[in-house]
Residue frames relative to the residue before (quaternion, step in Angstrom):
aa qw qx qy qz dx dy dz
D 1.0000 0.0000 0.0000 0.0000 0.00 0.00 0.00
Q 0.7405 -0.4274 0.2791 0.4371 3.59 -1.24 -0.04
A 0.6648 0.4780 -0.3006 0.4890 3.59 1.22 -0.40
G 0.5519 -0.6322 0.3814 0.3877 3.59 1.29 0.06
Q 0.5198 0.6096 -0.4238 0.4227 3.57 1.24 0.37
W 0.3664 -0.7302 0.5420 0.1967 3.56 -1.28 0.37
R 0.2274 -0.7802 0.5734 0.1039 3.56 -1.14 0.71
V 0.1958 -0.7014 0.6708 0.1403 3.50 -1.33 0.56
Q 0.0037 0.8078 -0.5883 0.0364 3.58 -0.64 1.09
C 0.4088 -0.7292 0.5043 0.2164 3.54 -0.89 0.99
V 0.4863 -0.6423 0.5162 0.2908 3.52 -1.27 0.57
P 0.4228 -0.7060 0.4957 0.2775 3.63 -0.84 0.88
K 0.6110 -0.5591 0.4155 0.3761 3.57 -1.22 0.53
E 0.7806 0.0158 0.0277 0.6242 3.56 1.06 -0.81
P 0.6333 -0.5055 0.3900 0.4374 3.60 -1.17 0.38
H 0.8396 0.1614 -0.1615 0.4929 3.57 -1.04 0.86
S 0.5016 0.6369 -0.4310 0.3961 3.62 1.26 0.30
F 0.3550 -0.7167 0.5569 0.2241 3.56 -1.19 0.57
Q 0.5694 0.5596 -0.3929 0.4564 3.61 1.27 0.13
S 0.3258 -0.7605 0.5363 0.1671 3.56 -0.90 0.98
R 0.5484 -0.5917 0.4745 0.3523 3.55 -1.16 0.60
L 0.7807 -0.0518 0.0715 0.6187 3.55 0.98 -0.92
P 0.1849 -0.8080 0.5495 0.1050 3.61 -0.08 1.23
L 0.6338 -0.4923 0.4182 0.4255 3.54 -1.28 0.29
P 0.6756 -0.5462 0.3012 0.3932 3.62 -1.04 0.73
E 0.5987 -0.6186 0.3960 0.3195 3.54 -1.00 0.92
P 0.6647 0.5075 -0.3412 0.4292 3.66 0.84 -0.78
W 0.6497 0.5219 -0.3149 0.4542 3.62 1.19 -0.42
R 0.5713 0.6648 -0.3673 0.3110 3.57 1.10 -0.70
G 0.8191 0.2168 -0.2034 0.4906 3.51 -0.95 1.01
L 0.5927 0.5754 -0.3697 0.4254 3.59 1.26 -0.05
R 0.1621 -0.7721 0.6096 0.0770 3.54 -1.31 0.49
D 0.8895 0.1371 -0.0502 0.4329 3.48 -1.42 0.35
E 0.8654 -0.0433 0.0258 0.4985 3.60 -0.92 -0.91
A 0.6176 0.5391 -0.3555 0.4490 3.61 1.01 -0.71
L 0.6682 0.4823 -0.2895 0.4869 3.58 1.00 -0.82
D 0.5959 0.5571 -0.3546 0.4570 3.59 1.04 -0.75
Q 0.6891 0.5004 -0.2785 0.4439 3.55 0.86 -1.02
V 0.7069 0.4587 -0.2714 0.4650 3.60 0.83 -0.96
S 0.7274 0.4355 -0.2435 0.4711 3.59 0.93 -0.88
G 0.3479 -0.7326 0.5059 0.2938 3.57 1.10 -0.68
I 0.6074 0.5194 -0.3412 0.4949 3.58 1.31 0.31
P 0.2901 -0.7842 0.5196 0.1757 3.63 -0.31 1.17
G 0.7678 0.3884 -0.2782 0.4269 3.57 -1.13 0.70
C 0.3880 0.7214 -0.4892 0.2994 3.58 1.23 0.22
I 0.3150 -0.7383 0.5662 0.1875 3.56 -1.20 0.58
F 0.7668 -0.2534 0.2052 0.5529 3.60 0.76 -1.00
V 0.0940 -0.7010 0.6882 0.1619 3.50 -1.48 0.08
H 0.4935 -0.6658 0.4820 0.2844 3.56 -0.87 1.02
T 0.6195 -0.5865 0.3775 0.3602 3.59 -1.10 0.65
S 0.6857 0.4441 -0.2963 0.4947 3.62 1.13 -0.46
G 0.4743 -0.7087 0.4117 0.3215 3.59 1.27 -0.21
F 0.4850 0.6954 -0.4330 0.3061 3.62 1.18 0.17
I 0.8022 0.0932 -0.0444 0.5880 3.60 1.18 -0.40
G 0.0167 -0.7775 0.6286 0.0102 3.52 -1.23 0.61
G 0.2566 -0.7784 0.5558 0.1389 3.54 -1.25 0.35
H 0.0641 -0.7757 0.6276 0.0186 3.52 -1.24 0.61
H 0.5693 -0.6173 0.4298 0.3318 3.56 -1.20 0.53
T 0.7993 0.2350 -0.1158 0.5408 3.62 1.11 -0.59
R 0.6256 -0.5277 0.4238 0.3880 3.53 -1.30 0.44
E 0.6740 0.5012 -0.2992 0.4528 3.60 0.86 -0.97
G 0.6401 0.5206 -0.3232 0.4635 3.57 1.03 -0.73
A 0.6404 0.5090 -0.3196 0.4782 3.58 1.01 -0.81
L 0.6428 0.5055 -0.3199 0.4784 3.58 1.02 -0.78
S 0.6230 0.5295 -0.3368 0.4669 3.61 1.05 -0.71
M 0.6281 0.5193 -0.3308 0.4758 3.58 1.03 -0.76
A 0.6610 0.5003 -0.3060 0.4682 3.59 0.95 -0.87
R 0.6649 0.5029 -0.3068 0.4592 3.59 0.90 -0.89
A 0.6508 0.5081 -0.3174 0.4664 3.60 0.95 -0.83
T 0.6322 0.5184 -0.3270 0.4739 3.58 1.06 -0.72
L 0.6643 0.4990 -0.3036 0.4664 3.59 0.90 -0.90
A 0.6350 0.5472 -0.3279 0.4356 3.59 1.04 -0.72
Q 0.6965 0.4665 -0.2822 0.4666 3.62 1.12 -0.49
R 0.4593 0.6896 -0.4590 0.3207 3.61 1.24 -0.01
P 0.5354 -0.6241 0.4537 0.3435 3.58 -1.09 0.63
V 0.4509 -0.6644 0.5236 0.2848 3.55 -1.10 0.70
T 0.0490 -0.7949 0.6047 0.0043 3.55 -0.85 0.99
K 0.4717 -0.6497 0.5156 0.2991 3.53 -1.19 0.60
P 0.4887 -0.6327 0.4919 0.3448 3.59 -1.04 0.65
P 0.5801 -0.5808 0.4188 0.3883 3.60 -1.09 0.56
T 0.3925 -0.7019 0.5390 0.2508 3.55 -1.08 0.72
N 0.3320 -0.7185 0.5808 0.1902 3.50 -1.12 0.74
S 0.4314 -0.7288 0.4679 0.2525 3.59 -0.58 1.12
L 0.6105 0.5582 -0.3571 0.4338 3.62 1.15 -0.43
D 0.6388 0.5416 -0.3239 0.4401 3.61 1.19 -0.46
Q 0.6209 0.5815 -0.3442 0.3972 3.60 1.17 -0.29
């Protein structure tokens, strides 16, 4: 952003939706600064919105760490089966 900080923003479930496909982890939501650093284990965090749709970090690498940690908590799903393969 213009202040030199980095953001992690979740993808909405549908266009114009306020629901995220995978929001930032619930324990991080509503936290800021040192409290967020401690809970997330990622130093340099700035905030995570209470709904988990966006978060901020002081560095690019930190923002990527937040994104990777969020992706790591997603539920494992099976790929769709193709009826032609059976």
